[in-house]
C-alpha positions in Angstrom: 27.2 21.4 2.5 28.4 22.9 5.7 27.9 21.5 9.2 24.7 19.5 9.3 23.3 17.1 11.8 23.7 13.5 10.8 20.4 11.9 9.9 19.8 8.3 10.8 17.0 6.3 9.3 16.4 2.6 9.2 15.8 0.6 6.0 12.5 1.6 4.4 10.1 -0.9 2.8 7.3 0.0 0.3 4.4 -2.4 1.0 1.5 -2.5 -1.3 -1.6 -4.5 -0.3 -5.0 -4.8 -1.9 -8.4 -6.2 -0.7 -11.6 -7.1 -2.4 -14.3 -4.8 -1.1 -13.8 -3.8 2.5 -12.9 -7.1 4.2 -11.2 -5.5 7.1 -11.6 -7.2 10.5 -9.9 -4.5 12.4 -6.6 -6.4 12.6 -4.2 -4.4 10.4 -4.1 -1.0 12.1 -3.9 -2.4 15.6 -0.9 -4.6 14.5 0.8 -1.6 12.9 0.3 0.3 16.2 1.6 -2.6 18.2 4.8 -2.7 16.0 5.2 1.0 16.4 4.8 0.9 20.2 7.4 -1.9 20.3 9.9 0.3 18.4 10.0 -2.2 15.6 8.7 0.1 12.8 7.8 3.7 12.1 5.2 4.6 9.5 6.8 7.1 7.1 3.6 7.4 5.0 0.4 5.6 4.3 -2.0 6.1 1.5 -5.2 4.1 1.5 -7.8 4.2 -1.3 -11.1 2.5 -1.3 -13.4 2.5 -4.4 -16.9 1.2 -3.7 -19.1 -0.6 -6.2 -20.5 2.7 -7.4 -17.0 4.1 -8.0 -17.1 6.5 -5.0 -13.6 7.1 -3.6 -12.6 7.2 0.1 -9.0 8.2 0.9 -7.0 8.0 4.1 -3.5 9.1 4.8 -1.3 8.7 7.9 2.2 9.3 9.1 4.2 9.0 12.3 6.5 11.8 11.3 6.0 15.3 12.8 6.9 18.3 10.7 10.6 18.4 11.6 11.0 14.7 11.1 9.3 14.9 7.7 11.6 17.7 6.7 14.6 15.8 7.9 13.5 12.7 6.0 12.9 14.7 2.9 16.4 16.3 3.3 17.9 12.8 3.6 16.2 11.3 0.6 16.7 14.4 -1.5 20.4 14.5 -0.7 20.9 10.9 -1.8 18.9 11.3 -5.0 20.5 14.7 -5.7 24.0 13.2 -5.2 23.2 10.4 -7.6 21.9 12.8 -10.2 24.6 15.5 -9.9 27.3 14.8 -7.3 27.9 17.3 -4.5 26.1 20.2 -6.2 23.1 17.9 -6.9 23.1 16.7 -3.3 22.8 20.3 -2.1 19.9 21.1 -4.4 18.3 17.7 -3.6 18.4 18.3 0.1 16.5 21.5 -0.2 14.0 20.1 -2.7 13.5 17.0 -0.6 12.8 19.0 2.6 10.3 21.1 0.6 8.6 18.1 -0.9 7.9 16.5 2.5 6.9 19.8 4.2 3.3 18.5 4.4 4.5 15.4 6.2 3.7 12.9 3.3 5.8 11.2 0.6 2.6 10.3 -1.2 0.9 13.4 -2.6 -2.5 14.2 -4.2 -1.2 13.2 -7.6 -0.3 9.7 -6.3 -3.7 9.4 -4.7 -5.4 10.4 -8.0 -3.4 8.0 -10.1 -4.0 5.2 -7.6 -7.7 5.9 -7.5 -7.8 5.7 -11.3 -6.4 2.2 -11.5 -8.2 0.6 -8.5 -11.1 -1.5 -9.7 -14.5 -0.8 -8.2 -15.2 -2.8 -5.1 -11.5 -2.8 -4.2 -9.3 -1.2 -1.5 -5.6 -0.7 -1.8 -2.9 0.7 0.5 0.6 1.8 0.0 2.8 2.0 3.1 6.3 3.3 3.5 7.6 1.5 6.7 10.9 2.3 8.3 12.4 -0.7 10.0 13.7 1.0 13.2 14.7 -2.3 14.7 17.7 -2.3 12.3 19.2 0.9 13.5 21.2 -0.6 16.4 22.5 -3.3 14.0 23.5 -0.7 11.5 25.2 1.3 14.2 27.2 -1.8 15.3 28.3 -2.4 11.7 29.4 1.2 11.5 31.3 1.0 14.8 33.1 -2.0 13.4 34.0 0.1 10.3 31.9 -2.1 8.1 29.6 -1.0 5.4 26.5 -2.3 3.7 27.2 -3.8 0.3 23.7 -5.3 -0.4 20.3 -5.1 1.2 17.5 -7.1 -0.4 14.2 -8.4 0.9 13.6 -12.0 0.0 9.9 -12.6 -0.7 8.0 -15.9 -1.1 7.8 -15.1 -4.9 11.6 -14.8 -5.0 12.0 -18.2 -3.4 9.5 -19.8 -5.9 11.4 -18.2 -8.8 14.6 -19.5 -7.4 13.1 -23.0 -7.3 11.9 -22.7 -10.8 15.3 -21.6 -12.1 16.9 -24.5 -10.3 14.5 -27.0 -11.9 15.2 -25.6 -15.3 19.0 -25.9 -14.8 18.6 -29.5 -13.6 16.4 -30.4 -16.5 18.9 -28.8 -19.0 21.8 -30.7 -17.3 19.9 -34.0 -17.5 19.2 -33.5 -21.3 22.9 -32.9 -22.1 
């Protein structure tokens, strides 16, 4: 693939949130902005769809990436996906396809917006946000300097903990019944 600059991106989270109606109190966007200003996160892409009671659709998109950053991010993602699909040759094709795909600065495209608008119930708002956790970059750099490497990276949600508790209760009940 020749000499290329090394791209560094933090872990990315896909966050999906929904609201009945339009119950915003003006809290979410200012909080995202505060986190961005603190260097904690970067908004890779945001797709917001609101469908009113009459079925009319309002759409909002946003990103913190400029054109070059979006192309770099597309190259990074495309390289990884291409490598997984076809080795080194796939990585080369994937890097070019990824850069082209994000040329408009967005991961979510018009097809995503259309599909999301089709499934959102009337009187509901929904948002998909790709959030880069930039706070993790110094930690990942430290791991790399120590010649370590990541072997697992999972987010533990409240649902995961509830499921863990349920599994534990089932195992305990089975052991008691033996």
